[in-house]
C-alpha positions, 0 to 999 in steps of 0.5 A: 624760933624759940631759940631766937626769941626765947620763951614769951607769953601769948600777949607778946606773940599776939601783939607781934601778929597784929602789928605784922598782919593787920592791914587794909587788905587783911581787914577787907578779906575778913569783912567781905566773907562776914558781910556775904555769909547768910545762914542756909539750913540745907547748906550750913550747920548753925554751929559752924556758921555761928563760930566762923562769924564770931571769930571773924568779928572778934578778929576785926573788933577785938574791943567788942563785947561778947554780947555785941558779937553775938547780936551781930552774928544773929543778924546773919540768920534769916529774920524768921530765925532771928526773932525766936532766937532773941525771944529764947536767949537774953542778951547776956547769954553765952555763945553756947546758949545761942547755938543750943537755941538755934539748933533747937529751933532748927531741928525740933521745931523746924521754924526755919522752913515755915515761920508763923510769927505766933507769939504763943508758939515762941513762948512754948519754945521758950518754956521747953528750951528752959526745961531741957 
């Protein structure tokens, strides 16, 4: 392949891949798993789900900003997890911060099992998370 085309940078290969594989059936195959995926703490790990969904969104919408991708990915988590995660992380947080907050809430506080919607508890989680 390299002998035939020579040595090129990644931008050329990326544009070639997009022109060859970007069609309606490929988009449907990417959108369908994104829409059907919902976080289940017994089945999935937060890291794998978050990164898979982020990769799917960035492949579908390459012009979307990272903060918008993170917000859309957060909607895939249950409502009882989405709210404390948004309380802990600011909109401009990185992906690693979101994943750390999700893992912290699931493992330490076990909010995924029972959520009390107590704002004082969320403030305590926020304080503890930022101290770590």
